[in-house]
C-alpha positions in Angstrom: 54.7 1.6 -41.6 53.0 4.9 -41.1 51.7 4.9 -44.7 49.7 1.7 -44.2 49.2 1.6 -40.4 48.7 3.6 -37.3 51.9 3.5 -35.3 51.3 3.3 -31.5 54.1 4.3 -29.1 53.9 1.4 -26.6 57.1 -0.5 -25.6 57.2 -4.2 -26.4 57.7 -5.1 -22.7 54.8 -3.0 -21.4 52.4 -5.9 -21.3 49.7 -4.0 -19.4 49.5 -1.1 -21.9 49.6 -3.5 -24.8 46.8 -5.7 -23.6 44.7 -2.6 -22.7 45.2 -1.3 -26.2 44.1 -4.6 -27.7 41.0 -4.7 -25.6 40.0 -1.1 -26.2 40.5 -1.5 -30.0 39.0 -4.9 -30.3 42.1 -6.4 -31.9 41.3 -10.0 -32.6 44.8 -11.4 -33.0 48.2 -10.2 -31.7 51.3 -11.4 -33.5 54.5 -11.1 -31.4 57.7 -10.3 -33.2 60.6 -9.8 -30.8 62.1 -12.5 -28.6 62.3 -10.5 -25.4 58.6 -10.2 -24.7 58.1 -13.8 -25.7 60.7 -15.1 -23.3 59.4 -12.7 -20.6 55.8 -14.2 -20.9 53.7 -11.8 -23.0 51.7 -14.8 -24.4 50.9 -16.0 -20.9 49.9 -12.5 -19.9 47.6 -12.1 -22.9 46.1 -15.6 -22.7 45.3 -15.0 -19.0 43.2 -12.1 -20.1 41.3 -14.1 -22.8 43.2 -12.5 -25.7 44.3 -14.4 -28.8 48.0 -14.2 -29.4 50.3 -15.9 -31.9 53.6 -17.0 -30.2 55.0 -19.4 -27.7 54.4 -19.1 -24.0 57.4 -18.3 -21.8 58.1 -22.0 -20.9 58.3 -22.8 -24.6 60.1 -19.6 -25.7 63.0 -21.0 -23.6 64.1 -22.7 -26.8 65.6 -19.3 -27.7 65.9 -18.0 -24.2 68.4 -20.6 -23.1 70.8 -22.4 -25.4 71.7 -24.8 -22.6 68.1 -25.8 -22.1 67.7 -26.4 -25.9 70.7 -28.5 -26.1 69.5 -30.6 -23.2 66.1 -31.2 -24.9 67.8 -32.2 -28.2 70.0 -34.6 -26.3 67.1 -36.1 -24.4 65.0 -36.6 -27.5 67.8 -37.6 -29.9 67.5 -34.6 -32.2 70.7 -34.3 -34.2 73.0 -31.4 -33.2 76.7 -30.7 -32.5 78.2 -32.4 -29.4 78.5 -29.9 -26.6 79.2 -29.1 -22.9 77.7 -26.4 -20.7 79.8 -24.4 -18.2 79.2 -21.9 -15.4 82.8 -21.9 -14.2 85.4 -20.2 -16.4 88.3 -22.4 -15.2 86.4 -25.5 -16.0 85.5 -24.1 -19.5 89.2 -23.3 -20.1 90.3 -26.8 -19.1 87.7 -28.3 -21.5 88.8 -26.0 -24.3 92.4 -27.1 -23.9 91.4 -30.6 -24.9 89.3 -29.8 -27.9 90.0 -29.5 -31.6 89.8 -26.1 -33.2 87.9 -24.2 -34.6 85.2 -24.4 -31.9 81.9 -22.6 -31.2 81.2 -20.7 -28.0 77.6 -19.6 -27.4 76.2 -17.3 -24.7 73.4 -19.2 -23.0 70.9 -16.3 -22.9 69.6 -13.7 -25.3 72.3 -11.6 -27.0 70.4 -10.0 -29.9 71.9 -12.4 -32.4 75.5 -11.7 -31.4 76.2 -14.2 -28.7 78.0 -16.8 -30.9 81.8 -16.8 -31.4 83.6 -19.2 -33.8 87.1 -19.4 -32.3 89.8 -20.4 -34.8 92.5 -21.2 -32.1 92.8 -21.9 -28.4 93.9 -18.4 -27.5 90.8 -16.9 -29.2 88.6 -19.5 -27.6 89.9 -18.9 -24.1 89.8 -15.1 -24.5 86.2 -15.2 -25.8 85.1 -17.4 -22.9 86.7 -15.0 -20.4 85.0 -12.0 -22.1 81.6 -13.7 -21.9 81.8 -15.4 -18.5 83.9 -12.9 -16.4 83.8 -9.6 -18.2 80.1 -9.5 -19.1 80.5 -9.1 -22.9 76.9 -10.0 -23.4 75.7 -8.8 -20.0 74.3 -11.8 -18.1 73.6 -13.8 -21.2 77.2 -15.2 -21.2 77.5 -16.2 -17.5 76.5 -19.7 -18.6 78.5 -20.8 -21.7 77.7 -23.6 -24.2 80.8 -24.9 -26.0 80.1 -27.1 -29.0 82.0 -28.7 -31.8 82.4 -26.8 -35.1 80.2 -28.2 -37.9 81.1 -27.9 -41.5 78.5 -27.8 -44.3 75.8 -25.6 -45.7 73.4 -23.7 -43.5 69.8 -23.1 -44.2 66.8 -21.8 -42.2 63.6 -23.8 -41.9 60.8 -21.8 -40.3 57.5 -23.5 -39.4 54.1 -22.6 -38.0 53.5 -24.8 -35.0 50.6 -25.7 -32.7 51.3 -28.6 -30.3 52.4 -31.5 -32.5 51.2 -29.9 -35.8 54.1 -28.5 -37.8 53.6 -26.5 -41.1 56.8 -25.7 -42.8 57.5 -22.5 -44.8 59.8 -22.2 -47.8 63.5 -22.5 -46.7 65.9 -19.6 -46.9 69.7 -19.2 -46.6 71.1 -16.5 -44.3 74.7 -15.1 -44.4 75.9 -14.8 -40.8 79.5 -13.4 -41.2 79.9 -9.6 -41.4 82.1 -9.5 -44.6 82.4 -11.0 -48.0 83.6 -14.6 -48.4 82.1 -15.4 -45.0 84.8 -13.4 -43.1 84.5 -11.4 -40.0 82.5 -11.8 -36.9 79.1 -13.6 -36.6 76.2 -11.2 -36.9 72.4 -11.4 -36.7 72.5 -11.9 -40.5 73.8 -9.8 -43.4 71.5 -11.0 -46.1 69.2 -13.9 -47.2 67.5 -15.4 -50.2 64.7 -17.9 -50.9 64.1 -20.5 -52.2 67.4 -22.4 -51.9 67.2 -24.5 -55.0 70.6 -26.0 -54.9 69.9 -27.8 -51.6 68.2 -31.2 -52.2 64.6 -31.7 -51.1 65.8 -34.7 -49.1 67.7 -32.3 -46.8 64.5 -30.4 -46.1 62.5 -33.6 -45.5 65.2 -34.8 -43.1 65.1 -31.6 -41.2 61.3 -31.9 -40.9 61.3 -35.6 -39.8 64.3 -35.6 -37.6 64.3 -32.0 -36.1 61.2 -29.9 -36.4 58.5 -32.5 -35.8 60.4 -34.3 -33.1 61.0 -31.0 -31.3 57.3 -30.1 -31.4 56.5 -33.6 -29.9 59.2 -33.2 -27.3 57.8 -29.9 -26.1 54.4 -31.5 -25.7 55.9 -34.3 -23.7 57.7 -31.8 -21.5 54.5 -29.9 -20.8 55.7 -27.0 -22.8 53.4 -27.2 -25.8 54.7 -24.9 -28.5 52.6 -22.5 -30.6 53.8 -19.8 -33.0 56.8 -19.6 -35.3 59.5 -22.1 -34.7 62.7 -21.2 -36.5 65.2 -24.0 -37.1 68.7 -23.1 -38.0 70.1 -26.1 -39.8 73.3 -27.3 -41.3 73.6 -30.0 -44.0 76.8 -31.9 -43.1 78.5 -34.9 -44.5 76.7 -36.8 -41.7 73.2 -35.4 -42.5 71.3 -32.5 -41.2 72.3 -31.1 -37.8 70.5 -28.4 -35.7 72.5 -25.3 -35.0 69.9 -23.3 -33.1 66.2 -22.6 -32.5 64.5 -19.2 -32.4 61.0 -18.7 -31.0 59.9 -16.2 -33.7 60.5 -15.1 -37.2 64.2 -14.1 -37.7 65.8 -11.4 -39.7 66.8 -11.4 -42.5 65.0 -14.6 -43.6 61.5 -13.3 -42.8 61.7 -10.4 -45.2 62.3 -12.7 -48.2 60.1 -15.6 -47.1 57.0 -13.4 -46.5 57.4 -11.7 -49.8 57.1 -15.2 -51.4 54.2 -16.3 -49.2 50.8 -16.6 -50.9 47.8 -16.5 -48.6 46.0 -14.4 -46.0 48.6 -14.2 -43.2 45.9 -13.4 -40.6 43.9 -16.4 -41.6 47.0 -18.6 -41.7 47.9 -17.7 -38.1 44.3 -18.0 -36.9 43.8 -21.4 -38.5 47.0 -22.7 -36.8 45.8 -21.5 -33.4 42.4 -23.1 -34.0 43.9 -26.4 -35.0 42.8 -26.1 -38.6 45.2 -26.8 -41.5 46.3 -23.4 -42.9 46.1 -22.7 -46.6 49.2 -21.1 -48.1 51.7 -21.5 -51.0 54.8 -19.7 -52.4 55.2 -17.9 -55.7 57.7 -18.8 -58.3 60.1 -15.9 -57.8 63.5 -15.8 -56.2 63.8 -13.1 -53.5 67.2 -11.9 -52.3 67.9 -9.2 -49.8 71.0 -7.3 -48.5 71.5 -5.9 -45.0 73.0 -2.4 -44.9 74.6 -2.2 -41.5 76.4 0.4 -39.4 80.2 0.5 -39.9 81.9 -1.7 -37.3 78.7 -3.8 -36.8 78.4 -6.1 -34.8 80.9 -4.6 -32.4 79.2 -1.2 -32.4 76.5 0.8 -34.2 75.9 4.4 -35.2 73.1 6.8 -34.6 72.2 10.0 -36.2 74.1 9.7 -39.6 72.0 10.8 -42.6 70.9 8.2 -45.1 70.1 9.7 -48.6 68.2 8.4 -51.6 65.8 6.1 -49.6 62.6 5.6 -51.4 60.6 5.2 -48.3 57.5 3.9 -50.1 59.4 1.2 -52.0 58.0 -2.2 -50.8 61.5 -3.8 -51.2 63.1 -1.6 -48.5 62.7 -2.7 -44.9 63.7 -0.4 -42.0 65.6 -2.3 -39.3 67.4 0.5 -37.4 66.5 3.9 -38.8 65.1 7.1 -37.2 63.0 9.7 -39.0 63.3 13.4 -38.3 61.9 16.2 -40.5 61.2 13.8 -43.3 64.7 12.5 -43.4 66.2 9.2 -42.3 69.1 8.5 -40.1 71.0 5.5 -38.8 69.7 4.3 -35.5 71.2 0.8 -34.8 73.4 -2.0 -35.9 71.6 -3.4 -38.9 69.9 -0.4 -40.5 68.2 -1.3 -43.8 67.2 -4.5 -45.6 67.0 -4.0 -49.3 65.6 -6.8 -51.5 65.0 -7.6 -55.1 63.1 -10.3 -56.9 63.6 -12.2 -60.1 62.8 -15.3 -62.1 66.2 -16.7 -60.9 68.9 -15.9 -58.3 71.0 -13.7 -60.7 68.0 -11.5 -61.6 67.1 -11.1 -57.9 70.7 -10.4 -57.0 71.0 -7.7 -59.7 67.7 -6.0 -58.7 68.6 -6.0 -55.0 72.1 -4.6 -55.5 71.0 -1.9 -58.0 68.7 -0.5 -55.3 71.5 -0.9 -52.6 73.9 1.1 -54.8 71.4 4.0 -55.0 71.3 4.5 -51.2 74.0 6.7 -49.8 75.4 7.1 -46.3 78.9 7.4 -44.9 78.0 5.2 -42.0 76.8 2.0 -43.8 78.5 -1.1 -45.2 77.2 -4.3 -46.8 78.3 -7.6 -48.2 78.6 -7.9 -52.0 78.2 -11.7 -52.2 74.7 -12.5 -50.9 73.4 -15.5 -52.9 76.8 -16.5 -54.4 76.5 -20.1 -53.1 73.2 -20.4 -55.0 74.7 -19.0 -58.2 77.5 -21.5 -58.0 75.0 -24.3 -57.2 72.7 -23.4 -60.1 
C-alpha cells in the first residue's frame, strides 16, 4: 500500500489511538476491515465520539462473533439454514453425534480466523474434533461452545451486501473455494481462491437468497434492536431444497473481496457514505470475469511459515494482493497462513483463469502451495 497511501503503525484493536488519528487528520469516514475490532466494539467507540464509521456495532457484529447466536436468530425468523444443536458440554455433544448421520459439520461458536469449521466424515472424526475444540482448546476459547449442524450438499456462493437498517444493496456474487487442496480435498480454510461473476448459477438463486435470507436478516436485526450497518456477508448454498444459509460474516471476506471490488464500478467512498446517510448508492459491475488464487504457507491451515523468501513478486502489479507477507530490505517474505492472492481478469472464466495462473507460475517460494482448479465448476457450467 505504501506506493499509494501512508501506512500508519496503529494496531486494529487500539481504539483510542485510531480515533485520535482520525480526529487529528480530519478523516471523514473510517472503513473497518477485520472482524476482531468490529466484534469488540470499534464502531460503538467511534460513534460515541461523533466519528463516521462504516461497519456494524458490537451487538450486530455478533452475527459473526457467535455462530450459536446467529443460528438462533435464523431459527426465530425462519431464515433457511441447516438444522443444528448447540453444546457447551462435551459428553452431551458426543451423545448427540452418535445419533446423527455422517458427514456432519462442527463449528466453533466464536472467532477462529476462518478455521473453526470441521466437516467430519465419520463418527470417530466428529468425536475427536469435538474433543479438540471443547476440551483441548484447539481454537482457544472459540470452541468451548460448539454448534453441530447437518451437512448440506449443493453449490456454495457468497452474497455480500451493503446494509443500513432494513436497506440491503447486493453486490455481485462470487464463489469461494474453502478446501485446502484440488478437487475440494483437505481441511476447510479461510478460502483458497474465488471468482466473480458466477454465471452458471441461476438468477433465481440470487433472488431467493436476497428475499429469504439477506433482507429478512436485516429486518430481524432491526426487530432485535441490533440495527445492522456495513457489509453483511452471506455464505449460501444452493441445495435441492433451495437456498440455505451456511454463515454470516460482518465484513468483507477474503478471497471474495479481492475479485468483487475489482469488478465494482463507482466511487467506493461515496457508496459507503450514501448507505450510511440512507441514500441509494450508485454502483455497477463491469463485464469482465475476475479469478484469483491464494498462495498459502505449506501445511496451511494447520500451521504457517514466517521468514521464507518469495521471489519474482511484481509488487506494483495491481493483480497481486498481500495477505501475509513481510518486507525487509526491499524483499518479501512469508509471514502468515495465506500469503498472497494473485488474480487475473478476462472476457470469460477461461481467460481469467489463464491470466491468474500465468502470474502465479512466475512467483517462486519453497514455502508456498496453491490449488490448481479455481473456477473449474464455472468452466464445466459454462
